[in-house]
C-alpha positions in Angstrom: 32.2 1.3 30.8 30.0 4.4 31.2 27.0 2.8 29.5 27.4 -0.3 31.6 27.4 1.8 34.8 24.3 3.6 33.6 22.6 0.3 33.0 23.4 -0.9 36.5 22.2 2.3 38.0 18.8 2.0 36.1 18.5 -1.6 37.0 19.2 -1.0 40.7 16.7 1.9 40.7 14.0 -0.3 39.2 14.8 -3.2 41.5 14.5 -1.0 44.5 11.2 0.4 43.5 9.7 -2.9 42.5 10.6 -4.4 45.9 8.7 -1.6 47.5 5.5 -2.7 45.6 5.6 -6.1 47.3 4.7 -9.4 45.6 3.9 -8.5 42.0 2.1 -11.6 40.8 -1.1 -13.4 41.6 -3.0 -16.5 40.3 -4.8 -16.3 37.0 -8.6 -16.2 37.4 -10.2 -19.3 36.0 -6.8 -20.9 35.2 -6.8 -24.1 33.1 -4.1 -26.5 32.2 -3.5 -26.5 28.5 -4.9 -29.9 27.7 -7.9 -29.3 30.0 -8.6 -26.0 28.2 -8.6 -27.5 24.7 -10.9 -30.4 25.8 -13.7 -28.0 27.0 -17.0 -28.5 25.3 -16.2 -31.8 23.6 -18.5 -33.9 25.7 -21.4 -31.4 25.4 -21.0 -31.2 21.7 -20.8 -35.0 21.4 -24.0 -35.4 23.4 -25.9 -33.0 21.2 -24.7 -34.2 17.8 -24.1 -37.9 18.5 -20.4 -37.7 17.4 -17.2 -36.3 18.7 -15.9 -33.1 16.9 -14.3 -34.2 13.6 -13.9 -31.3 11.2 -12.2 -27.9 11.5 -12.0 -24.9 9.2 -9.1 -22.4 9.3 -9.6 -19.1 7.6 -6.2 -17.4 7.3 -5.2 -13.8 7.5 -4.8 -11.4 4.6 -7.0 -8.3 5.0 -10.0 -7.6 2.8 -8.7 -10.1 0.2 -8.8 -12.8 2.8 -12.3 -11.8 3.8 -13.7 -11.8 0.3 -12.1 -15.2 -0.5 -13.3 -16.6 2.8 -16.9 -15.5 2.2 -16.7 -17.5 -1.0 -15.3 -20.5 0.9 -18.1 -20.3 3.4 -20.6 -20.1 0.5 -19.1 -23.1 -1.3 -18.9 -25.2 1.9 -22.5 -24.3 2.8 -23.8 -25.2 -0.7 -21.9 -28.5 -0.6 -23.5 -29.4 2.8 -20.2 -29.2 4.6 -20.7 -26.3 7.0 -23.2 -28.3 9.0 -20.4 -30.8 9.6 -17.8 -28.2 10.6 -17.2 -28.4 14.4 -14.7 -25.5 14.7 -13.8 -22.4 12.8 -10.4 -20.8 13.6 -9.8 -17.4 12.1 -6.9 -14.9 11.8 -7.2 -11.2 10.7 -9.1 -10.9 7.4 -10.5 -14.4 7.8 -12.1 -13.1 11.0 -13.9 -10.4 9.0 -15.7 -13.2 7.1 -16.4 -15.2 10.2 -17.8 -12.1 11.9 -20.1 -11.7 8.9 -21.1 -15.4 9.0 -21.9 -15.7 12.7 -23.7 -12.3 12.7 -26.0 -13.6 10.1 -26.4 -17.1 11.6 -27.1 -16.0 15.2 -29.2 -12.9 14.7 -32.8 -14.0 15.2 -34.0 -11.0 13.2 -32.1 -12.1 10.2 -32.2 -15.8 10.4 -34.9 -17.1 12.7 -34.4 -20.7 13.9 -36.3 -23.0 16.2 -35.9 -26.5 17.5 -38.8 -27.8 15.5 -37.2 -27.3 12.1 -33.6 -28.4 11.2 -31.1 -25.9 9.9 -31.7 -25.4 6.2 -28.3 -24.8 4.4 -29.9 -24.1 1.1 -32.2 -21.4 2.6 -29.2 -19.8 4.4 -27.2 -19.7 1.2 -30.0 -18.2 -0.8 -30.9 -15.6 1.9 -27.3 -14.3 2.4 -25.2 -15.2 -0.6 -27.6 -14.4 -3.4 -26.1 -11.9 -5.8 -26.6 -10.6 -9.3 -23.9 -10.0 -11.9 -22.7 -6.4 -12.1 -23.5 -4.3 -15.2 -19.8 -4.0 -15.7 -19.8 -7.4 -17.4 -23.0 -6.6 -19.3 -21.0 -3.8 -21.0 -18.8 -6.5 -22.7 -21.9 -8.7 -23.3 -20.2 -11.5 -21.3 -23.6 -12.6 -19.9 -26.3 -13.4 -22.5 -29.4 -11.3 -22.1 -31.5 -14.3 -23.2 -30.6 -16.3 -20.0 -33.7 -17.3 -18.1 -32.3 -15.6 -15.0 -32.6 -12.3 -16.8 -36.4 -12.6 -17.1 -37.9 -10.2 -14.5 -40.5 -12.9 -13.6 -37.9 -15.6 -13.1 -37.7 -17.1 -9.5 -33.9 -17.1 -10.1 -33.8 -13.4 -11.2 -31.4 -12.5 -8.4 -28.7 -14.7 -10.1 -28.9 -12.8 -13.4 -27.7 -9.4 -14.5 -28.1 -6.6 -11.9 -30.5 -3.8 -12.6 -29.2 -1.2 -15.0 -29.2 2.0 -12.8 -29.5 1.6 -9.0 -26.2 0.6 -7.4 -28.2 -0.7 -4.5 -29.6 -3.4 -6.9 -33.1 -2.6 -5.5 -35.5 -2.1 -8.4 -39.2 -2.8 -8.3 -39.4 -2.7 -12.1 -36.6 -5.2 -12.9 -37.4 -8.2 -10.7 -35.5 -7.0 -7.6 -38.4 -5.6 -5.7 -37.7 -7.6 -2.5 -34.1 -6.3 -2.2 -33.1 -9.9 -2.5 -29.3 -9.3 -2.9 -28.9 -6.7 -0.2 -26.4 -8.7 1.8 -23.9 -9.1 -1.0 -24.7 -5.6 -2.3 -23.9 -4.2 1.2 -20.5 -6.0 1.2 -19.7 -4.7 -2.3 -20.6 -1.1 -1.7 -18.9 -0.9 1.7 -15.7 -2.7 0.7 -13.5 0.3 1.5 -13.2 -0.2 5.3 -11.4 3.2 5.5 -14.1 5.1 3.6 -15.2 8.3 5.3 -17.0 10.7 2.9 -18.7 8.2 0.6 -18.4 4.8 2.4 -20.9 3.1 0.1 -19.6 3.3 -3.5 -19.5 1.1 -6.6 -16.5 3.0 -7.9 -13.1 1.3 -7.5 -10.8 3.2 -5.1 -8.1 3.3 -7.8 -10.4 5.3 -10.1 -12.3 7.3 -7.5 -9.3 9.5 -6.9 -11.0 12.6 -5.7 -13.1 11.1 -2.9 -10.2 8.8 -1.9 -7.9 11.8 -1.8 -10.3 13.6 0.5 -10.6 10.5 2.7 -6.8 10.3 3.0 -6.5 14.0 3.7 -9.1 13.8 6.5 -7.4 10.7 7.9 -4.1 12.5 7.9 -5.6 15.5 9.8 -7.1 13.1 12.4 -3.8 11.3 12.7 -2.0 14.6 13.3 -4.4 15.4 16.1 -4.0 12.0 17.6 -0.2 12.4 17.5 -0.4 15.5 19.6 -2.7 13.9 22.2 -0.5 10.8 22.2 2.7 12.4 23.5 2.0 12.6 27.2 0.1 9.4 28.0 1.8 7.1 25.5 5.2 8.5 24.9 6.3 10.3 28.0 4.5 7.6 30.0 3.4 4.1 29.0 -0.3 4.3 29.8 -1.3 2.8 26.4 -4.5 4.8 26.1 -6.4 4.0 22.9 -6.0 7.4 21.3 -5.4 6.3 17.7 -8.0 7.8 15.3 -6.8 5.5 12.5 -7.5 2.5 14.7 -11.0 3.7 15.4 -11.6 4.4 11.7 -10.3 0.9 10.8 -12.4 -0.9 13.5 -15.5 1.1 12.5 -15.1 0.1 8.9 -14.8 -3.6 9.7 -17.9 -3.6 11.8 -19.8 -1.5 9.3 -19.0 -3.7 6.4 -18.9 -7.2 7.9 -20.9 -7.0 11.1 -23.9 -4.8 10.6 -27.3 -5.9 9.4 -27.8 -4.4 5.9 -30.5 -1.8 5.5 -33.6 -3.2 3.7 -34.5 -0.7 1.0 -38.1 -1.9 1.1 -38.5 -0.2 4.4 -36.0 2.7 4.2 -36.7 5.9 2.4 -33.0 6.8 2.7 -32.0 4.4 -0.1 -31.2 6.1 -3.4 -30.0 4.9 -6.7 -26.4 5.2 -5.6 -26.6 4.9 -1.8 -27.5 2.2 0.7 -27.5 3.6 4.2 -25.2 1.9 6.8 -26.7 -1.1 8.5 -27.8 -1.8 12.1 -24.9 -2.6 14.4 -26.6 -3.2 17.7 -26.6 -7.0 17.5 -22.9 -7.4 16.6 -21.7 -4.8 19.0 -23.8 -5.7 22.0 -25.7 -9.0 21.6 -23.2 -11.3 19.9 -21.3 -12.7 22.9 -19.0 -15.6 23.6 -21.6 -16.9 26.0 -24.1 -17.1 23.1 -21.5 -18.8 20.9 -20.9 -21.4 23.6 -24.5 -22.2 24.0 -25.1 -22.6 20.3 -21.9 -24.7 19.9 -22.9 -27.1 22.7 -26.4 -27.5 21.3 -24.9 -28.5 17.9 -26.3 -25.4 16.1 -23.0 -23.7 15.2 -19.3 -24.4 15.1 -16.9 -23.4 17.8 -15.4 -20.0 16.8 -11.8 -19.4 17.7 -10.2 -15.9 17.1 -6.4 -15.8 17.0 -4.3 -12.8 17.9 -0.6 -12.3 18.8 0.6 -11.5 22.3 3.9 -11.6 24.1 6.4 -10.3 21.6 9.1 -8.3 23.3 8.7 -4.5 23.2 11.8 -3.3 25.0 14.6 -1.2 23.8 16.8 -4.1 22.7 14.0 -5.5 20.5 13.5 -2.1 18.8 17.2 -1.5 18.2 18.1 -5.0 17.1 16.2 -7.9 15.6 15.9 -11.0 17.7 13.1 -12.2 15.5 9.7 -13.7 16.3 9.1 -15.9 19.2 7.7 -19.4 18.6 4.0 -19.2 17.6 3.2 -21.8 20.2 4.0 -19.1 22.8 2.6 -16.0 21.1 -0.6 -17.2 19.4 -3.2 -15.8 21.8 -6.8 -17.1 21.2 -10.3 -16.2 22.2 -13.0 -18.8 22.2 -16.4 -19.4 23.9 -14.4 -21.3 26.6 -12.0 -18.5 27.5 -8.7 -17.3 26.2 -4.9 -17.7 26.5 -1.7 -18.7 24.9 1.4 -20.8 25.6 3.2 -17.8 27.1 0.3 -16.3 29.1 -1.3 -19.7 29.9 -5.0 -20.5 29.5 -8.1 -19.4 31.4 -11.8 -20.1 31.3 -12.4 -16.3 31.4 -12.0 -14.2 28.2 -9.2 -11.6 28.7 -10.7 -8.2 29.3 -14.2 -9.4 28.8 -13.8 -8.7 25.1 -16.8 -9.3 22.7 -16.2 -11.2 19.5 -16.1 -8.1 17.3 -13.4 -6.6 19.6 -11.4 -9.8 19.4 -11.7 -9.8 15.6 -10.5 -6.2 15.3 -7.5 -7.0 17.6 -6.8 -10.0 15.4 -6.7 -7.7 12.4 -4.4 -5.0 13.8 -1.7 -5.4 11.3 -0.2 -2.0 12.1 1.1 -2.2 15.6 4.3 -1.5 17.5 4.5 -5.1 18.7 4.9 -6.5 15.1 8.1 -8.5 14.2 7.2 -9.4 10.6 8.9 -6.2 9.4 12.2 -4.9 11.0 11.2 -3.8 14.5 13.1 -0.6 14.0 9.9 0.9 12.5 7.9 0.2 15.6 8.8 3.4 17.5 7.6 5.4 14.4 4.3 3.4 14.4 3.8 4.3 18.1 4.7 7.9 17.5 2.2 8.3 14.6 -0.5 6.4 16.6 -0.5 3.7 13.8 -0.7 1.4 16.8 -3.9 -0.6 16.3 -3.6 -3.3 18.8 -5.2 -3.5 22.3 -3.4 -3.5 25.6 -5.2 -5.2 28.5 -4.0 -5.6 32.1 -2.2 -8.8 32.7 -4.3 -10.7 35.3 -1.1 -12.2 36.7 0.2 -8.8 37.8 -1.0 -7.2 41.0 -2.4 -3.7 40.8 0.6 -2.3 42.8 3.0 -3.4 40.1 0.8 -2.0 37.3 0.6 1.4 39.1 4.3 1.4 39.6 4.8 0.9 35.8 2.5 3.8 35.1 4.6 6.1 37.1 7.8 5.3 35.2 8.6 8.0 32.6 10.5 7.5 29.3 12.9 5.8 29.0 12.6 3.9 32.3 9.4 2.2 31.3 11.1 0.6 28.4 13.1 -1.6 30.8 10.1 -2.7 32.8 7.2 -5.1 32.1 7.5 -5.0 28.3 9.5 -8.2 27.5 10.4 -11.6 28.9 10.0 -15.3 28.7 7.2 -15.9 31.2 3.7 -14.6 31.7 4.6 -12.6 34.8 7.2 -10.5 32.9 4.6 -8.4 31.2 2.5 -5.7 32.9 0.1 -5.6 30.0 -0.9 -8.1 27.4 -0.7 -6.5 24.0 -3.0 -8.0 21.4 -2.2 -7.4 17.7 -2.6 -9.1 14.3 -2.8 -12.9 14.6 -0.8 -13.1 11.4 2.2 -11.9 13.3 2.4 -15.3 15.0 0.6 -18.1 13.0 -1.2 -16.7 10.0 -3.2 -19.8 8.9 -5.3 -20.3 12.0 -4.3 -24.0 11.9 -2.6 -24.2 15.3 -5.8 -23.9 17.3 -7.3 -26.8 15.3 -4.1 -28.9 15.6 -4.2 -28.5 19.4 -7.8 -29.6 19.4 -6.7 -32.7 17.5 -9.6 -32.6 15.0 -9.1 -35.5 12.5 -9.9 -33.4 9.5 -8.9 -29.8 8.8 -9.8 -27.5 5.8 -7.3 -24.7 5.5 -8.0 -21.6 3.3 -4.5 -20.2 2.8 -5.2 -16.8 1.2 -2.5 -14.4 2.3 -0.5 -12.7 -0.4 1.9 -15.2 -2.1 2.7 -14.2 -5.6 6.0 -16.1 -5.7 4.5 -19.3 -4.3 6.9 -19.5 -1.4 4.2 -20.9 0.9 5.6 -18.9 3.7 2.7 -19.5 6.1 2.8 -23.2 5.5 6.6 -23.1 6.0 6.3 -21.2 9.3 3.7 -23.7 10.6 5.8 -26.7 9.4 9.1 -25.4 10.8 7.5 -24.4 14.1 5.7 -27.6 14.7 8.7 -29.8 14.3 10.6 -27.9 17.0 10.1 -29.1 20.6 8.8 -26.2 22.7 8.1 -27.1 26.3 5.1 -29.4 26.5 4.6 -29.3 22.7 5.8 -32.5 21.0 7.3 -32.3 17.5 4.8 -32.7 14.7 5.4 -32.9 11.0 3.5 -31.2 8.1 3.6 -33.0 4.7 2.0 -32.3 1.3 2.9 -35.1 -1.0 1.8 -33.0 -4.0 4.4 -30.3 -3.3 7.7 -31.5 -4.6 10.9 -30.0 -2.9 9.0 -28.3 -0.1 12.1 -28.5 2.0 14.0 -26.4 -0.5 11.1 -23.9 -0.9 11.0 -23.4 2.9 14.7 -22.7 3.0 14.8 -18.9 3.7 17.9 -18.6 1.4 16.2 -20.3 -1.5 14.6 -18.5 -4.5 12.3 -21.4 -5.3 8.6 -21.2 -5.3 5.5 -22.9 -6.8 3.7 -21.4 -9.8 0.4 -20.2 -8.3 -0.6 -18.9 -11.8 -0.3 -22.4 -13.2 -1.6 -24.4 -10.2 -2.4 -28.1 -10.5 -4.2 -28.8 -7.3 -8.0 -28.6 -7.1 -7.5 -29.0 -3.4 -4.0 -29.6 -2.0 -4.1 -32.7 0.3 -1.6 -33.1 3.2 -1.4 -34.1 6.8 -0.1 -33.2 10.2 1.5 -36.2 11.9 3.7 -37.2 14.8 5.2 -39.9 12.5 8.2 -38.3 10.9 8.4 -41.1 8.3 4.8 -40.8 7.0 5.6 -38.4 4.2 2.8 -39.9 2.0 0.2 -39.2 4.7 -1.1 -42.7 4.8 -1.9 -42.5 8.5 -0.9 -46.1 9.1 -1.3 -47.1 12.7 2.0 -47.4 14.6 3.4 -46.6 18.0 4.8 -43.3 16.6 1.5 -42.2 15.1 0.0 -40.6 18.2 -1.2 -37.6 16.1 -2.7 -37.6 12.6 -4.8 -35.0 10.9 -5.9 -34.9 7.2 -5.4 -31.4 5.7 -7.4 -30.1 2.7 -5.8 -26.8 1.6 -7.4 -24.2 -0.7 -5.3 -21.4 -2.2 -6.2 -18.5 -4.4 -4.6 -19.5 -7.7 -5.1 -19.8 -11.4 -5.2 -23.4 -12.5 -3.2 -24.9 -15.3 -5.1 -25.7 -18.5 -3.6 -29.2 -18.2 -4.9 -29.8 -14.7 -8.3 -31.3 -13.8 -9.7 -27.8 -13.3 -12.5 -26.9 -15.6 -11.7 -23.3 -14.6 -8.1 -23.7 -16.1 -9.4 -25.0 -19.4 -12.0 -22.2 -19.6 -9.3 -19.5 -18.9 -7.1 -20.9 -21.6 -9.9 -21.2 -24.2 -11.3 -17.7 -23.6 -7.9 -16.1 -23.4 -7.2 -17.1 -26.9 -10.3 -15.3 -28.2 -10.1 -12.3 -25.9 -6.4 -11.5 -26.1 -6.9 -9.2 -29.2 -10.0 -7.4 -28.1 -12.4 -8.0 -25.2 -15.2 -6.4 -27.1 -14.9 -8.6 -30.1 -17.7 -11.0 -31.0 -15.4 -14.0 -30.7 -14.4 -13.0 -27.1 -18.1 -12.5 -26.1 -19.1 -15.8 -27.5 -16.2 -17.6 -25.9 -17.0 -16.2 -22.4 -20.7 -16.9 -22.8 -20.0 -20.4 -24.0 -17.6 -21.2 -21.1 -19.3 -19.5 -18.1 -22.4 -20.5 -16.1 -24.8 -18.7 -13.8 -24.9 -20.7 -10.6 -27.7 -19.7 -8.2 -26.8 -19.3 -4.6 -27.7 -22.5 -2.7 -27.0 -24.9 -5.7 -25.9 -28.1 -4.1 -22.7 -30.1 -5.0 -22.3 -31.4 -7.6 -24.2 -28.8 -9.6 -24.8 -31.2 -12.5 -25.0 -35.0 -12.9 -23.6 -34.8 -16.4 -20.1 -35.9 -15.4 -20.7 -38.8 -13.0 -17.5 -40.4 -11.8 -16.7 -43.9 -13.1 -15.7 -45.0 -9.6 -16.7 -44.2 -6.1 -13.0 -43.1 -5.6 -12.5 -40.9 -8.7 -12.7 -37.3 -7.7 -15.8 -35.7 -9.2 -14.7 -32.1 -9.9 -17.1 -29.2 -10.4 -17.4 -28.4 -14.1 -18.5 -24.8 -14.0 -17.0 -21.3 -14.0 -19.3 -18.5 -13.0 -19.7 -15.6 -15.5 -18.6 -13.0 -12.9 -15.3 -14.9 -12.2 -14.5 -15.6 -15.9 -15.6 -12.1 -17.0 -13.4 -10.4 -14.3 -10.4 -12.4 -15.3 -10.8 -11.5 -19.0 -11.0 -7.8 -18.1 -8.4 -7.9 -15.4 -5.8 -10.0 -17.2 -5.8 -7.9 -20.3 -6.4 -4.5 -18.9 -3.4 -2.2 -18.5 -3.8 -1.9 -14.8 -4.7 -5.5 -14.3 -1.3 -7.2 -14.4 2.0 -6.8 -12.6 4.6 -5.3 -14.9 7.4 -7.2 -13.2 6.2 -10.8 -13.4 3.6 -10.0 -16.2 0.9 -12.0 -14.3 -2.5 -10.7 -13.3 -2.7 -9.1 -9.8 -5.7 -11.3 -9.1 -5.8 -13.7 -7.4 -2.6 -12.8 -5.6 -2.9 -9.1 -5.0 -1.1 -7.4 -2.1 -2.8 -7.8 1.3 -2.3 -4.2 2.3 -2.8 -3.0 -1.3 -6.2 -4.7 -1.7 -7.4 -3.5 1.7 -6.5 0.1 0.8 -7.5 -0.2 -2.9 -10.8 -2.1 -2.5 -13.4 -2.8 -5.2 -16.9 -4.3 -5.4 -15.7 -6.2 -8.4 -12.7 -7.7 -6.6 -15.1 -8.9 -3.9 -17.2 -10.7 -6.5 -14.2 -12.3 -8.2 -12.5 -13.5 -5.0 -15.8 -14.7 -3.6 -16.5 -16.8 -6.7 -13.0 -18.2 -6.7 -13.2 -19.2 -3.1 -16.6 -20.7 -3.7 -15.3 -22.7 -6.7 -12.4 -24.2 -4.8 -14.5 -24.9 -1.6 -17.1 -26.8 -3.6 -14.5 -29.3 -4.8 -14.2 -30.5 -1.2 -17.8 -31.7 -1.5 -16.3 -34.9 -2.9 -14.9 -35.7 0.6 -17.5 -34.2 3.0 -20.6 -33.7 0.9 -23.5 -36.0 0.3 -23.9 -39.3 -1.6 -27.5 -40.2 -2.6 -28.8 -37.5 -0.3 -26.8 -38.8 2.8 -23.5 -37.4 4.2 -20.5 -39.2 2.9 -19.5 -41.8 5.5 -16.2 -41.6 7.4 -15.0 -44.8 5.8 -15.7 -43.6 2.2 -14.2 -40.2 3.1 -11.0 -41.8 4.2 -10.8 -44.0 1.2 -11.3 -41.0 -1.2 -8.6 -39.1 0.7 -6.1 -41.9 0.4 -6.9 -42.5 -3.2 -6.6 -38.8 -4.1 -3.4 -38.1 -2.2 -1.7 -41.1 -3.9 -2.0 -39.5 -7.4 
């Protein structure tokens, strides 16, 4: 009874004070109805391209692993001629790192000059920014033949062969790399550790560079300790939510340094050494890459629409911290930023971006996986995250709340502020809008594309999933079929996944074997027709909504599947199991792997021409870096999980890989994403030099999904 009386006293006190502040809410500047918001830009895009938006690309969350795989997906789609058909790119967390890298290259006139007189050249873009050599690590095992034409210093394809022997910058005037041709990928490799402080550019794996990593951790701990002291008064005694966290600044700085900056060209920099490439120029990404620029380029048909997804609106009151009410529906908490504004189901939509954030700031908010708003882990840990300043999200004033109400909240000390403006079911219940990792609401990035009703959707699902539980697919599937306000039920089907209902049951132990995967690309659909489980898309009164889904997943293919990669893995494993340095292993890898120059179109060879216009023409190559990495990783002591006895790659931990980064993991994940993305060229690529027609694309989809 005593606690109930105290609750009533606190409630009465807060009610009295809030009444003194007057009317607490106001209209949202630039408010848009949901349907009106999602339709923005369609007509302008249609006028410039001659067709309505058709194809979306979703790059899911998953930290550095997601970024590396996504960069490979972007490379594969570019080479297959698909990126110039993509109308929207929706990103979450690590997928946003890759998109930041892509759009920073595409729109920076100093890196990729474009004019209206010459069309966009996909092959040139791929060659300029994706060119990379094969690290000397694989030359140690003789996995790449020195007699390859690409290893001739005078070859025009030298940048695709073995890297120079000594400089880690891969800039060598004596070995065919005198133009610093591979600097973009070299920069990504060397700066993979987004938390690096002392030696941020390094080709040593963080798991082996224990001294420098230890120093970095020690310095980070000191900075966190200092932040914790400064944090007490403004963010614990009061709820001012000042951005004091040193670890957040370190994380954001690392993301921009690795994925946003323009790499230093060693031709013009005396600061380049054999083991060091200086940090790149960040002015463009920090100051000149704006949502306004993205809107202009989208409407002109030059670039896709970029949508950045965060999470906002999870309850942060005392009850949520002490108990676990679970996550709210993602239709409410998925808060997006786009060139046309921002908003969510809970906070509604506006033509003005919340807080005037720039794209890089929205990306880092989308990647804030440590935050006291999270509900993926038990929320009981959230007070500790806040105390230690491991609170990486952004709090922005809610435009629905008048200044008087916001000031009132700032005067409330602990614990009173925990009962005011930190939870609720409507947009005017929150004093601030807290933005954190988009993966804490809908991790695939698919929801933004579903709301825009794009007929085709490529989804790169690369968050950690060793057990094959398809958790992100299941959350999307279960959430869409629930009726939430103005959201009608939709159904997600993948005919190739047997027993998905059972796998999505939270009490089930079932999963799919991602280390014995049988799908070059997993085909499915999002439909309003509950009965269309085969994704045929037949016209009916109930078929108001139908989207074809092409899902890519980091996986190791079965040797019995259509994957050439799976067959190559099986054959080389037999020879390399005993010794990776044996002559038989070397010959097996050399025989099965290929050097595929950046920009090579799909298909890379005409040797395996399909017998029918409908028979899927799979890529028949495996790059030497990908196959070489798997031979080393699969049979190295530290390369496999001792519990399930499977390699860590390609399903390493999201947090683990972000912390334990490696230039060689980047290469392997990039090449794997590239391999899978190129398979989609069968549906969206070119036939006899012309883009595949919509009719043929639909026929191929229906033929392939019926297998």
